[in-house]
N, C-alpha and C positions, 0 to 999 in steps of 0.2 A: 282239651286245648281249644278247639273250635269254639265252644261256648265261652271260654274265659276271654277270648280276644274279640268277640262279637261286639261291634260298635265302637271298637277302640282303634286308634292309629297305630297298629302293630303289623309288622311284616314278618312272616314266618319263612325261614330258609331251612330247608331239609339238608342235612349234611351226611355224607356216607360214613358208615362205620361197619366194619366187618368183625363179627365176634370171632370168626374162625377163618381167616384168610388162607388162601392157598399158600403153602402146601399142608397146612394143619388139616386134620381130618374133620369133616363135618359130621353132624350127629345123624343117627339113623332113628326115624320116627317109631320104628317097631321096638326100639329099646325100652326097658323098664323105666330108666331115668326120665326120658322125655314123656312117656305115657303117665308116669306118676306126677310130674310137674304140672303138666297140662290139666290132669284131673283135679288136683288139689288147688291150683292157683289160677291158671289161665282161664279155664272154662267158668268157674264161679265169678271171677272178675268180669269177663266178657258179658255174662249173663246180667249181672248187676248193672253194666253200662249200657246194655241193650245192643251189644255189637255182635253180629254173626261171625263167628271165627271157627276154624278147625284146624287141627294139627295135620298139615299136609302129608300125604302117604309118600311123597316123592323121596326115594331113598337110594343113596344116602341124600341128605339135605343138599341142595345145589350151592356151589360157590356163587356169590353175588357180584363179583367184580364187573362182569359184563353188563349187568343191570345197572350198577352204579356208573359205568362209563356211558351207558345209554342215557342215564339221567342228565349227565353233562351236555349232551347233544340236545335233549328235551328242553333244558334250561335255556340254552342259547336260542331256541326257537320260541321261548316264552311259554313253555308248557311244562316246566319242571314239577310243579306241585300236582298237576293233572296227571302227569306220568307216574309220580310216586304212588299216587292213590290207585291208579290202574294196576300197577305192578303188585302192590300189596294185596289188593283184592284178588288179583289172579292167583296169587300164591296161597294166601290165608283163607280164601273162601272157595276158590275153584280148583285148588291143588294143581296148578300148572307149574311146570318146571322152569322157573325164572333164570335158570342157569343155561338155557337152551337159546341160541341165537334166533331160531325159527320161531319160537314162542315169543321172544322179546320183540321181534320184528312185527309180528302180528299185533301184539299189544300197542306198539308205538303207532301203527296204522289206525287202530281203533280210536285213538284220540287225535287223529288228524295230522300226524307226523309223516313225512315223506319216507316211506318204507325203504326205497332203495338207498337214499342217502343215509338213513339210520343203520341199515345193515352194513353198508360200506364203512361206516365209522367204526362199527364193532369189529368187523373183519380186519381192518387196518390197525385197529387198537389206538385210534386217533386220540382218545381221551385217557389212555393209560397212564401217562405221566401226571396229568392233572389229578386223576384219581388217587394215584400213589402220594402225591403231595397233600391231598386232603386227609388221607389216612395218617400220614406222618404228623400232620397238625393235630389230628384228634388223639392220637396215641401219645405223642411226645410233648406237644405244646399245651394242648388243652386238657391233657390227663384224662380223657374219657375211657371209662372201663366198662361201661354197661349201656344197655339200651332199655328204655328211652333215657336220654339225658337232655335236659333243657338248659340252655344258655340264654338268660334273660338279662340284658345289660351286663352288669358285672357279677351277676349271681348264677351259679351253676348248680343244678340239683338233678340227681339221678332217680330214677324210678318213676313209676306212675304217680301222678299227683292229682288231687281233686281240683275241680274247677275253681273253688274258693281259694286254694293255695296258690295256683297259678295267677288268679286275678290279683291277690295280695302282692305277689312279688312283681307283677307288671306295674301295679300302682306305685310300689315302693321305688322301683327303678325309674319310673317316669318322673316321680318326685325329685329324685336325685338328679336327673337329667335337667329338670326345670331350675333347681337350685344352682347347679353348676353353670348353667348357660346365663343366669342372671349375674354371676360374678365373673364371667368369662372376660378377660382383657382388663379387668380392674387393677389398678395399680396406685400406690401411695408414693408421694414424694415429700419433699421438705416442707411444702405448703399444706399438706394433709391428704386426705383421700377424697 
């Protein structure tokens, strides 16, 4: 995605999506299903893309609602994308428990967020309702069912996509936007157009 948007006037907004929100059970990394999936799919793809990733041994896998609520705080501080990057690296490269307030607070501090304010926001669940609304939008309105899902203009595609595919969709949606804006407000009357 980063390569596909390089040099383009594109804004990326990460949106929360929980595959297994509380009270659903989260997966255990020691289970055969996860081990097999990662061995057959995730690791080969990550190697192909040059991405260092591991199946975190945190068991069971943590619920992510607090991390997403923390994202809301980080986004308000202008550090939403930086926060997401740090949390993803902490989990998928360093095997940190991103369901733990102590861990999340430390990560927030590492990117320059005020740790005391951040921790208070999580403890008070300041962003719980906003997070729930974002999930409701994803599940019920946007009909998101998997990660990753990309919404580019009016096009929604699920799954990992190549740089070329993403560039093509970005270009098509940009073209639609340009075409639509050139006719925006145009009207015809008795004298013509």
